[in-house]
C-alpha positions as a LaTeX table, in Angstrom:
\begin{tabular}{lrrr}
\hline
Residue & $x$ (\AA) & $y$ (\AA) & $z$ (\AA) \\
\hline
Met1 & 55.23 & 75.26 & 27.28 \\
Asn2 & 55.44 & 71.72 & 25.93 \\
Thr3 & 58.81 & 70.45 & 24.77 \\
Ile4 & 59.22 & 68.25 & 21.69 \\
Ser5 & 62.41 & 66.46 & 20.68 \\
Phe6 & 62.76 & 66.17 & 16.90 \\
Phe7 & 65.05 & 63.46 & 15.57 \\
Asp8 & 66.81 & 63.03 & 12.23 \\
Thr9 & 66.28 & 66.69 & 11.40 \\
Lys10 & 67.74 & 68.58 & 8.47 \\
Pro11 & 67.86 & 72.32 & 7.70 \\
Tyr12 & 64.69 & 72.14 & 5.61 \\
Asp13 & 62.84 & 70.55 & 8.56 \\
Lys14 & 63.83 & 73.42 & 10.85 \\
Glu15 & 62.81 & 76.03 & 8.29 \\
Phe16 & 59.28 & 74.77 & 7.83 \\
Phe17 & 58.62 & 73.64 & 11.41 \\
Asp18 & 59.89 & 76.90 & 12.92 \\
Lys19 & 57.59 & 78.83 & 10.62 \\
Glu20 & 54.57 & 76.66 & 11.47 \\
Asn21 & 55.42 & 76.67 & 15.18 \\
Glu22 & 54.73 & 80.40 & 15.33 \\
Lys23 & 51.07 & 79.35 & 15.68 \\
Tyr24 & 51.70 & 77.02 & 18.61 \\
Gly25 & 54.75 & 78.18 & 20.54 \\
Phe26 & 56.11 & 74.71 & 21.33 \\
His27 & 59.67 & 74.39 & 22.60 \\
Ile28 & 61.29 & 72.35 & 19.84 \\
Ile29 & 64.69 & 70.72 & 20.30 \\
Tyr30 & 66.20 & 69.55 & 17.03 \\
His31 & 68.53 & 66.55 & 16.96 \\
Glu32 & 70.46 & 65.54 & 13.86 \\
Glu33 & 70.75 & 62.00 & 15.20 \\
Lys34 & 68.21 & 59.37 & 14.23 \\
Leu35 & 65.97 & 58.10 & 16.99 \\
Asn36 & 67.06 & 54.70 & 18.28 \\
Lys37 & 67.70 & 52.92 & 21.57 \\
Lys38 & 70.97 & 54.83 & 22.09 \\
Thr39 & 69.84 & 58.33 & 21.12 \\
Ala40 & 66.44 & 58.16 & 22.84 \\
Val41 & 68.09 & 59.51 & 26.00 \\
Leu42 & 68.45 & 62.85 & 24.20 \\
Ala43 & 64.71 & 63.29 & 24.63 \\
Glu44 & 64.99 & 63.48 & 28.42 \\
Gly45 & 62.82 & 66.26 & 29.75 \\
Ser46 & 60.63 & 66.35 & 26.65 \\
Asp47 & 56.89 & 65.78 & 26.52 \\
Ala48 & 56.89 & 64.13 & 23.10 \\
Val49 & 59.18 & 63.04 & 20.28 \\
Cys50 & 58.89 & 63.60 & 16.56 \\
Ala51 & 60.37 & 60.90 & 14.31 \\
Phe52 & 60.91 & 60.16 & 10.63 \\
Val53 & 60.94 & 57.23 & 8.21 \\
Asn54 & 64.36 & 55.76 & 9.02 \\
Asp55 & 64.27 & 56.11 & 12.80 \\
Asp56 & 64.41 & 52.84 & 14.75 \\
Ile57 & 61.39 & 52.88 & 17.03 \\
Gly58 & 61.65 & 49.31 & 18.15 \\
Ala59 & 60.94 & 47.84 & 21.57 \\
Asp60 & 64.29 & 48.94 & 23.05 \\
Thr61 & 63.76 & 52.54 & 21.95 \\
Leu62 & 60.22 & 52.57 & 23.29 \\
Lys63 & 61.40 & 51.28 & 26.66 \\
Val64 & 63.84 & 54.18 & 26.97 \\
Leu65 & 61.12 & 56.68 & 26.08 \\
Asp66 & 58.77 & 55.05 & 28.57 \\
Lys67 & 61.32 & 55.45 & 31.37 \\
Gln68 & 61.47 & 59.15 & 30.52 \\
Asn69 & 57.67 & 59.36 & 30.73 \\
Ile70 & 57.34 & 60.17 & 27.03 \\
His71 & 54.25 & 58.55 & 25.57 \\
Met72 & 53.60 & 60.54 & 22.41 \\
Ile73 & 55.33 & 59.80 & 19.10 \\
Ala74 & 54.53 & 62.16 & 16.25 \\
Met75 & 55.60 & 60.70 & 12.92 \\
Arg76 & 56.22 & 63.42 & 10.34 \\
Cys77 & 55.55 & 60.99 & 7.49 \\
Ala78 & 52.80 & 58.68 & 6.32 \\
Gly79 & 54.51 & 55.35 & 7.03 \\
Phe80 & 54.96 & 53.78 & 10.43 \\
Asn81 & 56.39 & 50.34 & 9.69 \\
Asn82 & 59.49 & 51.23 & 11.76 \\
Ile83 & 57.51 & 51.14 & 15.03 \\
Asp84 & 57.11 & 48.09 & 17.27 \\
Phe85 & 53.36 & 48.24 & 17.77 \\
Lys86 & 53.24 & 45.23 & 20.07 \\
Leu87 & 54.73 & 47.45 & 22.75 \\
Ala88 & 53.57 & 50.82 & 21.44 \\
Lys89 & 49.89 & 49.94 & 21.62 \\
Glu90 & 50.21 & 49.40 & 25.37 \\
Lys91 & 51.70 & 52.75 & 26.37 \\
Phe92 & 52.07 & 55.16 & 23.48 \\
His93 & 50.04 & 57.49 & 21.35 \\
Val94 & 51.27 & 57.43 & 17.76 \\
Ala95 & 50.12 & 59.93 & 15.14 \\
Arg96 & 51.19 & 60.36 & 11.54 \\
Val97 & 50.79 & 62.57 & 8.49 \\
Pro98 & 48.53 & 60.47 & 6.24 \\
Ala99 & 48.72 & 62.81 & 3.25 \\
Tyr100 & 51.07 & 65.72 & 2.66 \\
Ser101 & 51.32 & 65.99 & $-1.12$ \\
Pro102 & 50.51 & 62.99 & $-3.27$ \\
Tyr103 & 51.45 & 65.11 & $-6.27$ \\
Ala104 & 55.03 & 65.50 & $-5.01$ \\
Val105 & 55.68 & 61.76 & $-4.96$ \\
Ala106 & 53.74 & 61.02 & $-8.14$ \\
Glu107 & 55.52 & 63.76 & $-10.07$ \\
His108 & 58.92 & 62.57 & $-8.83$ \\
Ala109 & 58.10 & 59.06 & $-10.04$ \\
Ile110 & 57.17 & 60.40 & $-13.47$ \\
Gly111 & 60.34 & 62.49 & $-13.53$ \\
Met112 & 62.46 & 59.42 & $-12.83$ \\
Leu113 & 60.64 & 57.48 & $-15.55$ \\
Leu114 & 61.24 & 60.22 & $-18.13$ \\
Met115 & 64.89 & 60.58 & $-17.16$ \\
Leu116 & 65.56 & 56.85 & $-17.39$ \\
Asn117 & 63.65 & 56.33 & $-20.60$ \\
Arg118 & 65.18 & 59.24 & $-22.50$ \\
Lys119 & 68.61 & 58.79 & $-20.85$ \\
Leu120 & 68.61 & 62.39 & $-19.62$ \\
His121 & 70.96 & 61.57 & $-16.74$ \\
Arg122 & 73.53 & 60.27 & $-19.21$ \\
Ala123 & 72.97 & 63.10 & $-21.72$ \\
Tyr124 & 73.52 & 65.69 & $-18.97$ \\
Ile125 & 76.92 & 64.28 & $-18.09$ \\
Arg126 & 77.86 & 63.68 & $-21.73$ \\
Val127 & 77.33 & 67.25 & $-22.97$ \\
Arg128 & 79.30 & 68.68 & $-20.04$ \\
Asp129 & 82.29 & 66.95 & $-21.64$ \\
Tyr130 & 81.24 & 68.52 & $-24.98$ \\
Asn131 & 80.22 & 65.08 & $-26.22$ \\
Phe132 & 77.14 & 65.68 & $-28.35$ \\
Ser133 & 76.79 & 62.15 & $-29.70$ \\
Leu134 & 73.31 & 60.61 & $-29.53$ \\
Asn135 & 74.56 & 57.02 & $-29.58$ \\
Gly136 & 73.03 & 54.98 & $-26.76$ \\
Leu137 & 70.40 & 57.59 & $-25.85$ \\
Thr138 & 67.41 & 56.08 & $-27.65$ \\
Gly139 & 64.23 & 55.81 & $-25.61$ \\
Phe140 & 60.64 & 54.85 & $-26.40$ \\
Asp141 & 57.27 & 56.58 & $-26.57$ \\
Ile142 & 55.48 & 56.29 & $-23.25$ \\
His143 & 52.27 & 56.94 & $-25.16$ \\
Gly144 & 50.54 & 53.65 & $-25.87$ \\
Lys145 & 52.44 & 51.65 & $-23.26$ \\
Thr146 & 50.83 & 49.69 & $-20.41$ \\
Val147 & 51.58 & 50.93 & $-16.91$ \\
Gly148 & 50.95 & 48.74 & $-13.86$ \\
Val149 & 50.32 & 50.58 & $-10.61$ \\
Ile150 & 50.46 & 48.65 & $-7.35$ \\
Gly151 & 48.65 & 50.61 & $-4.67$ \\
Thr152 & 45.85 & 53.09 & $-5.38$ \\
Gly153 & 45.95 & 55.40 & $-2.40$ \\
Lys154 & 46.19 & 59.15 & $-3.00$ \\
Ile155 & 49.72 & 58.90 & $-4.42$ \\
Gly156 & 48.89 & 55.96 & $-6.65$ \\
Arg157 & 45.80 & 57.70 & $-7.99$ \\
Ser158 & 47.77 & 60.88 & $-8.68$ \\
Phe159 & 50.32 & 58.81 & $-10.57$ \\
Ile160 & 47.54 & 57.14 & $-12.56$ \\
Asp161 & 46.10 & 60.52 & $-13.54$ \\
Ile162 & 49.48 & 61.66 & $-14.88$ \\
Cys163 & 49.98 & 58.39 & $-16.77$ \\
Lys164 & 46.58 & 58.76 & $-18.43$ \\
Gly165 & 47.70 & 62.18 & $-19.62$ \\
Phe166 & 50.55 & 60.48 & $-21.46$ \\
Gly167 & 48.07 & 58.25 & $-23.27$ \\
Thr168 & 48.95 & 55.00 & $-21.51$ \\
Glu169 & 46.78 & 52.05 & $-20.58$ \\
Val170 & 46.80 & 51.78 & $-16.79$ \\
Leu171 & 46.30 & 48.53 & $-14.89$ \\
Ala172 & 46.04 & 48.65 & $-11.10$ \\
Tyr173 & 46.20 & 46.26 & $-8.20$ \\
Asp174 & 45.14 & 46.97 & $-4.64$ \\
Pro175 & 43.71 & 44.57 & $-2.04$ \\
Tyr176 & 41.32 & 47.41 & $-1.15$ \\
Pro177 & 40.09 & 48.84 & $-4.48$ \\
Val178 & 38.68 & 52.34 & $-4.61$ \\
Lys179 & 34.91 & 52.00 & $-4.88$ \\
Asp180 & 33.03 & 53.63 & $-7.75$ \\
Ser181 & 36.21 & 54.63 & $-9.56$ \\
Asp182 & 37.19 & 54.29 & $-13.20$ \\
Ile183 & 40.43 & 52.55 & $-12.24$ \\
His184 & 40.99 & 49.31 & $-14.18$ \\
Tyr185 & 41.81 & 46.77 & $-11.45$ \\
Val186 & 43.33 & 43.40 & $-12.32$ \\
Glu187 & 44.89 & 40.54 & $-10.43$ \\
Leu188 & 48.56 & 40.92 & $-9.57$ \\
Asp189 & 49.72 & 38.20 & $-11.95$ \\
Glu190 & 47.95 & 39.87 & $-14.86$ \\
Leu191 & 49.52 & 43.21 & $-13.97$ \\
Phe192 & 52.98 & 41.59 & $-13.92$ \\
Arg193 & 52.35 & 39.85 & $-17.22$ \\
Arg194 & 50.97 & 42.77 & $-19.22$ \\
Ser195 & 52.81 & 45.85 & $-17.92$ \\
Asp196 & 55.66 & 47.60 & $-19.70$ \\
Ile197 & 56.22 & 49.80 & $-16.65$ \\
Ile198 & 55.44 & 48.87 & $-13.04$ \\
Ser199 & 55.30 & 51.50 & $-10.31$ \\
Leu200 & 54.95 & 50.77 & $-6.58$ \\
His201 & 52.75 & 53.05 & $-4.45$ \\
Cys202 & 51.70 & 50.76 & $-1.62$ \\
Pro203 & 52.58 & 50.65 & 2.10 \\
Leu204 & 55.01 & 48.10 & 3.48 \\
Thr205 & 53.11 & 45.27 & 5.19 \\
Lys206 & 53.65 & 41.57 & 5.75 \\
Glu207 & 51.73 & 40.94 & 2.55 \\
Ser208 & 53.63 & 43.47 & 0.42 \\
Tyr209 & 57.13 & 42.67 & 1.71 \\
His210 & 59.26 & 41.70 & $-1.33$ \\
Ile211 & 56.24 & 41.90 & $-3.61$ \\
Ile212 & 58.87 & 42.25 & $-6.32$ \\
Asp213 & 61.17 & 39.23 & $-6.10$ \\
Lys214 & 62.58 & 36.49 & $-8.30$ \\
Lys215 & 59.19 & 34.79 & $-8.64$ \\
Ser216 & 57.23 & 37.90 & $-9.59$ \\
Leu217 & 60.02 & 39.15 & $-11.87$ \\
Ser218 & 59.84 & 35.90 & $-13.84$ \\
Lys219 & 56.22 & 36.68 & $-14.73$ \\
Met220 & 57.04 & 40.09 & $-16.21$ \\
Lys221 & 57.81 & 41.17 & $-19.76$ \\
Asp222 & 61.44 & 41.21 & $-20.82$ \\
Gly223 & 62.73 & 44.77 & $-20.53$ \\
Val224 & 60.12 & 45.88 & $-17.99$ \\
Tyr225 & 60.75 & 49.15 & $-16.12$ \\
Ile226 & 60.46 & 48.91 & $-12.32$ \\
Met227 & 59.81 & 52.02 & $-10.23$ \\
Asn228 & 59.66 & 52.36 & $-6.45$ \\
Thr229 & 58.92 & 55.59 & $-4.60$ \\
Ser230 & 57.22 & 53.90 & $-1.65$ \\
Arg231 & 59.26 & 51.64 & 0.67 \\
Gly232 & 62.52 & 49.87 & $-0.10$ \\
Ala233 & 61.57 & 46.46 & 1.24 \\
Leu234 & 58.82 & 46.11 & $-1.34$ \\
Ile235 & 61.63 & 44.91 & $-3.60$ \\
Asp236 & 64.14 & 42.14 & $-3.00$ \\
Ser237 & 67.21 & 44.14 & $-3.99$ \\
Glu238 & 69.41 & 41.16 & $-4.80$ \\
Asp239 & 66.73 & 39.64 & $-7.03$ \\
Leu240 & 66.30 & 42.98 & $-8.80$ \\
Leu241 & 70.04 & 43.25 & $-9.35$ \\
Glu242 & 70.16 & 39.80 & $-10.94$ \\
Ala243 & 67.15 & 40.61 & $-13.14$ \\
Ile244 & 68.87 & 43.77 & $-14.38$ \\
Lys245 & 72.06 & 41.85 & $-15.13$ \\
Asp246 & 70.03 & 39.25 & $-17.03$ \\
Lys247 & 68.26 & 42.06 & $-18.95$ \\
Lys248 & 64.90 & 40.87 & $-17.66$ \\
Val249 & 64.49 & 44.37 & $-16.21$ \\
Gly250 & 65.19 & 47.11 & $-18.72$ \\
Ala251 & 65.59 & 49.85 & $-16.13$ \\
Ala252 & 64.89 & 50.60 & $-12.48$ \\
Ala253 & 64.03 & 53.87 & $-10.75$ \\
Leu254 & 64.51 & 53.68 & $-6.99$ \\
Asp255 & 63.80 & 56.54 & $-4.60$ \\
Val256 & 63.91 & 54.07 & $-1.72$ \\
Tyr257 & 66.14 & 51.13 & $-0.89$ \\
Glu258 & 65.76 & 48.13 & 1.39 \\
Glu259 & 68.82 & 48.94 & 3.52 \\
Glu260 & 68.69 & 52.72 & 3.28 \\
Ala261 & 68.38 & 53.57 & 6.98 \\
Asp262 & 72.05 & 54.37 & 7.64 \\
Leu263 & 72.73 & 55.81 & 4.19 \\
Phe264 & 69.95 & 57.98 & 2.83 \\
Tyr265 & 69.68 & 61.64 & 3.91 \\
Glu266 & 73.39 & 61.64 & 4.84 \\
Asp267 & 76.55 & 62.77 & 3.04 \\
Asn268 & 78.63 & 59.62 & 2.58 \\
Ser269 & 80.79 & 61.00 & $-0.21$ \\
Asn270 & 84.00 & 60.58 & 1.80 \\
Thr271 & 83.34 & 56.98 & 2.78 \\
Ile272 & 83.55 & 53.63 & 1.03 \\
Leu273 & 80.08 & 52.22 & 0.47 \\
Gln274 & 79.89 & 48.87 & 2.21 \\
Asp275 & 76.58 & 47.83 & 0.65 \\
Asp276 & 77.71 & 45.94 & $-2.45$ \\
Val277 & 74.21 & 45.56 & $-3.86$ \\
Leu278 & 73.49 & 49.28 & $-3.70$ \\
Ala279 & 76.94 & 50.11 & $-5.08$ \\
Arg280 & 76.33 & 47.87 & $-8.09$ \\
Leu281 & 72.85 & 49.27 & $-8.68$ \\
Ile282 & 74.14 & 52.85 & $-8.63$ \\
Ser283 & 76.92 & 51.95 & $-11.06$ \\
Met284 & 74.50 & 50.70 & $-13.71$ \\
Pro285 & 73.56 & 53.11 & $-16.52$ \\
Asn286 & 69.95 & 51.92 & $-16.56$ \\
Val287 & 69.36 & 52.40 & $-12.83$ \\
Leu288 & 68.43 & 55.74 & $-11.28$ \\
Val289 & 68.66 & 56.07 & $-7.50$ \\
Thr290 & 67.54 & 59.12 & $-5.52$ \\
Ser291 & 67.82 & 59.50 & $-1.78$ \\
His292 & 64.18 & 59.16 & $-0.67$ \\
Gln293 & 63.48 & 62.67 & $-1.90$ \\
Ala294 & 60.18 & 62.16 & $-3.71$ \\
Phe295 & 58.32 & 64.03 & $-0.96$ \\
Leu296 & 60.66 & 67.01 & $-1.02$ \\
Thr297 & 58.62 & 69.96 & $-2.26$ \\
Glu298 & 57.76 & 73.20 & $-0.53$ \\
Glu299 & 54.09 & 72.26 & $-0.47$ \\
Ala300 & 54.75 & 68.86 & 1.05 \\
Leu301 & 57.14 & 70.20 & 3.71 \\
Gly302 & 54.61 & 72.85 & 4.66 \\
Asn303 & 51.80 & 70.32 & 4.93 \\
Ile304 & 53.98 & 67.94 & 6.96 \\
Ala305 & 54.82 & 70.67 & 9.46 \\
Glu306 & 51.20 & 71.80 & 9.68 \\
Thr307 & 49.75 & 68.33 & 10.27 \\
Thr308 & 52.48 & 67.16 & 12.64 \\
Leu309 & 52.18 & 70.16 & 14.95 \\
His310 & 48.38 & 69.97 & 14.78 \\
Asn311 & 48.60 & 66.33 & 15.88 \\
Leu312 & 50.79 & 67.33 & 18.82 \\
Asp313 & 48.47 & 70.19 & 19.75 \\
Glu314 & 45.52 & 67.80 & 19.87 \\
Tyr315 & 47.51 & 65.42 & 22.08 \\
Phe316 & 48.56 & 68.10 & 24.57 \\
Lys317 & 44.99 & 69.42 & 24.75 \\
Gly318 & 43.66 & 65.93 & 25.45 \\
Glu319 & 41.58 & 65.93 & 22.28 \\
Val320 & 40.88 & 63.00 & 20.00 \\
Met321 & 43.64 & 62.88 & 17.38 \\
Glu322 & 42.20 & 62.43 & 13.91 \\
Asn323 & 45.52 & 61.07 & 12.64 \\
Glu324 & 46.24 & 58.71 & 15.51 \\
Val325 & 47.52 & 55.28 & 14.53 \\
Cys326 & 47.14 & 53.50 & 17.82 \\
Phe327 & 46.73 & 53.82 & 21.56 \\
Gln328 & 46.16 & 50.81 & 23.79 \\
\hline
\end{tabular}
């Protein structure tokens, strides 16, 4: 029986992975701790590790796993920018879940847009105090607006489909456009200049790092809405904060944050938040922050468990892994 150490696990992970594991019979050890150079020793005796988006799988962590003769890393997410591939490609198999539910993330993004625009988060709190005033709750029709979508993978395309249903004009940018599609691609500067709403659905790479910063913000319409359900470092958080203060940005919806690793997915309600930028963003009435939960649907969790354990089964059987990211 092969043993797998799962890191950064929550109750919902256990529920769906235990159910899916009935097909495979792996010995799964769940750790609440995130995977890093200190906690990697917890995987001793395991045949593989399973990691998540905010685990630190840098060179030091990989060296500890290597000493324990663990050379399989199963990412239960699509992204893998938290892995040091300079070392990983020499000794490790790395597999991921390329698609679990694009609808989950796209629908969450739309939900955040609707809540921000129509001030639903403020109205909810207001009426609980029996305050039924409508002052300050005015929104705008999404119909007829121009939406800029950066990244047209499965999630981006699902988001585009929903936006078209609202009657918007959709502009898209992607360095690798989808061939033979009806997506209206434009250059990035044109997207910045024309969009009323900009939504990020691209991976984090050297090219996309801080794709939203002071320079790009200056090209946008006054009052633009910025939405990010992809990776936090796509946005320079300090530049965004200043743009909100200057009213260049009308509102921001953030399901991810640049420095989220030690904060998101955890209960920090009894601590003083040390990240001043995040604290100020959360305090603003026109900013909506959720804790990297866009993926969190029953369908997505089921698909993540299914694909992750299938990847591990292929590895242990010595088969070619269809979702492998790298090996040597």
